[in-house]
N, C-alpha and C positions, 0 to 999 in steps of 0.2 A: 304542433309538434308533439310527438309521443315520447315520454320519459320512461325508459326501461331500467329496471333495477334488479340486479342479481345479487342476493345476499348470501354469502358463503360463510363458513366458519372462520376463515382467516381474512377475507377481503369482501368489500362491497364494490360491485362494478356498476357504474352508471353510464347510460347511453341515451343520447337524444336523436330520434329519427324524424326525418322530414321526407315525405314521399318515398318511404321505404329505404332511404339512404341514411346511413349513420353519419351525423354531422359533428357530434361532440362526444367525447369518451373519457372516462377517468376510472382509475382503480385506487381505492383507499382501504386502509385497515378497517375491519369491522368495528373496532372499538372507538374509532374517531367520531367526534360529535357530528350528528347527521344534519341538524337544522342549519348550522352555520356553513357547512360545506355545500349543501344543496342551494343555499341562497347565493353563494358565489358562482357555483357551477352553472346554474340556470339563469344567471343575471341578464343575459342578452337573448333569451329564448322565451317564446310564448308557449307554455305547456298546456296542451288541451286534454291530455289524459295521462295517467300513470299506471303502469302494469308491473307487478313485482313477483319475483320468485324468491322465496326465503326458506332457508333451512335453519334459521336462527330465530325462533319465535320471540326471544327476549328483546329483539330490536324492532319488532313489528309496530308496536305502539308508537315509538319515536318516529318511525317513517310515516305513519298515518297522521300524526300531529304536524309534522313538517309539511306534508302535502296539503293539509287543510289550511295551514297558516300562510304558506307561500303561494299556492295555486288555487285555493278555494275548491279543491277537488278531493274526492275520496278515492284512494287507489284500489285497483283490482289485484287481488292475490290469486295466483294461478294454482291449479291442482291437476292431477292426472286425468280427471274426468272432463276437462274443459276442451280438449282438442280432438278433431277428427282427421288431422293432417297425418297422423301416424296411428297404427293399430296397436293399442295397448291392452288388448284383450287377454291378459294373463291373470291368473288367480290372485296374485298379490299386488295388483296395480295400485291399490290404495296406499301401499307402503312406499311408493316411489317418491323421492324428493323432487321438488320443482326443478332443481338443476338438471336432473336426469331427463325430465320431460322436455325442458328447453333445448338441451343438447340434441336430443333425438329429432325434435321438430326442426331445429336449425339445420341439421345435416340433411334431413329429408327434403327441405326446401331448396338447399343450395348445391347439393352434390348428388351424384348418381348412386343408386342402390343396386345391389346390397352394399352396405358400408359398416365399418367398425369405427366407433367413436371412442377415443382415449382422452379422458378428461383428467388432467393432472392438477390437483389442488391439495387440500388437507388430506384427502385420500386420492388414490389413483383409481379411476373407474373405467371399466371397459363395457361397451354396449354393442350389441349386434342387431342390425336392422336388415331384413331380407329384401329381395327385389320388389316385393309387394308393400314395402314400408311397414312390415309387421315386426314388432319388437319381440325378440326371442329370449332376452335376459342378458345378464352381464356378470361381471366379477369385480370385486373391490379389494384393494390392498392399501396398506399404510402409504401415505405420500412421501415424497423425497424429504421435504423440510421436517416433517414429524419424525421420520426415520433418523435424521441427523440429530434432532433434539433429544430423541430417546437415547441415542448412543452417548451423547455428551452428558445428559442428565444422570446416567448410570455409571459413569466413569469419572471419578473425582479429579484425575490429573489432566483430563482433556480440556483444551481451551475452546471458547467460541470461535467460529470460523465462518467465512463466506461460503454460500452455496453456489458453486460454479464448477464448470468443466476444468479439470486440472490440465497442466501442460503435458504430463506424462501419465501413462497407464500405471506403470510401476514406479514407486518413489521411495527414497530413503528417509524423507521427513514425514512426520506423523500427519500434519494437516493435509498435505497433498495426497497422501495415501488414503486418508479418510474420504476426501473429496472424490477420489477415483472410485473407491468402493461404493460409496453412497450414490453418486450421480451417474457415473458410467455403469455401475452395477444395476441401477434402476433402469437405465436405457436398455440394457441387455434383457432385463426382466420384461420390459414392455415388448421388445422385439419377439421374445419367446412366447409371450401370451398371445400376441397378434398372430404369429405363425400357428399356434395351437388352435385358435379360433378358426383360422382359414382351413386348417386340415380337417376340422369337423364340419364346417359349413360351406367351404369352397371359397374361391377368390372374392375379394371385397375391396372397396375403396376405403382407405384408412385416413381418418381425420383426427389430428392432434389438436387439443384445445386446453384451456385451463390456465390459472394464474401462474403455474410453474411449468407449463408447456414450453415457454420460451427458453427455459434452462436446457431442455432436452432437444429442442428443435435443431435439426441438422445432425443429430447423433443417433437417430433411430432409422435404420436402413429401410424398413418396410412401411414408413409413413408417406402418404401421398401429398398431404397438404397440412400446414399449420394455420389454424383459424382462431385468432385471439378473441374474436367477437361472436363466436358461434352461438353462445347462449343468449346474448342480446338479440341476435337475429331471430332466434326461436321465439323469444318474448314478443318481438314486434309482429311476427307472423301470427302468433296466437291472438294478439289484440285485434288484428284486422280480420281474423276468422270469425270473431264473435259478432252476433247480431246486435242491434241497438237494444233489444229487450234483454238479451243475455248480459250485456255490459251494465245495464241499469240494475239487474237482479244481483249481480256479483259485487256491486259497490256496497 
């Protein structure tokens, strides 16, 4: 079984694959202790390899230690130069985070191209992949949760509140009004960005993913599919793409 790990700024997502099928899945806060969680999460699984995408270098050492202690394995950390499943031949490909690479690979392997990937997490990221699976670039904005935190953090009288779709677009109470502006406003921003990308590049299949994608799922008119496991699928595909020599070299 292959353990895939997607380390984001807010959450770490773990997935166990067997024969390219996702068998076990969990999403936890990045600050949670890694060793104790992994010990429980993988208790009934025989892990043969670990592949990791991380945009939080400060937790990498803890992941390596956990893998060595629990599985007697050294994990593979991915980068933008490791895959031939998508064409990343842009000048700044070395700046791409592992999450972007995994999202592109996952979309290329599971869906028809051209496609637009919208990844909603700490940031909301847009990526365009053409019909030849060539990456053309993307756009990045502040994510829904961080937008809400920024507003509350800069307005002393505002209370903490749940991040959810409100019952009404227009409201007379402050909490519902903020939820409408932040969440529904973000959904409309995504719709507008997707339409703008399509107007420049043409029609494309739209994939929504990310830890906060479920908040917006069903409220963005031009999204074709919501895939909560897209990045893990990309990690699994990248692992199986590597040759034995490449796997040994990357450990």
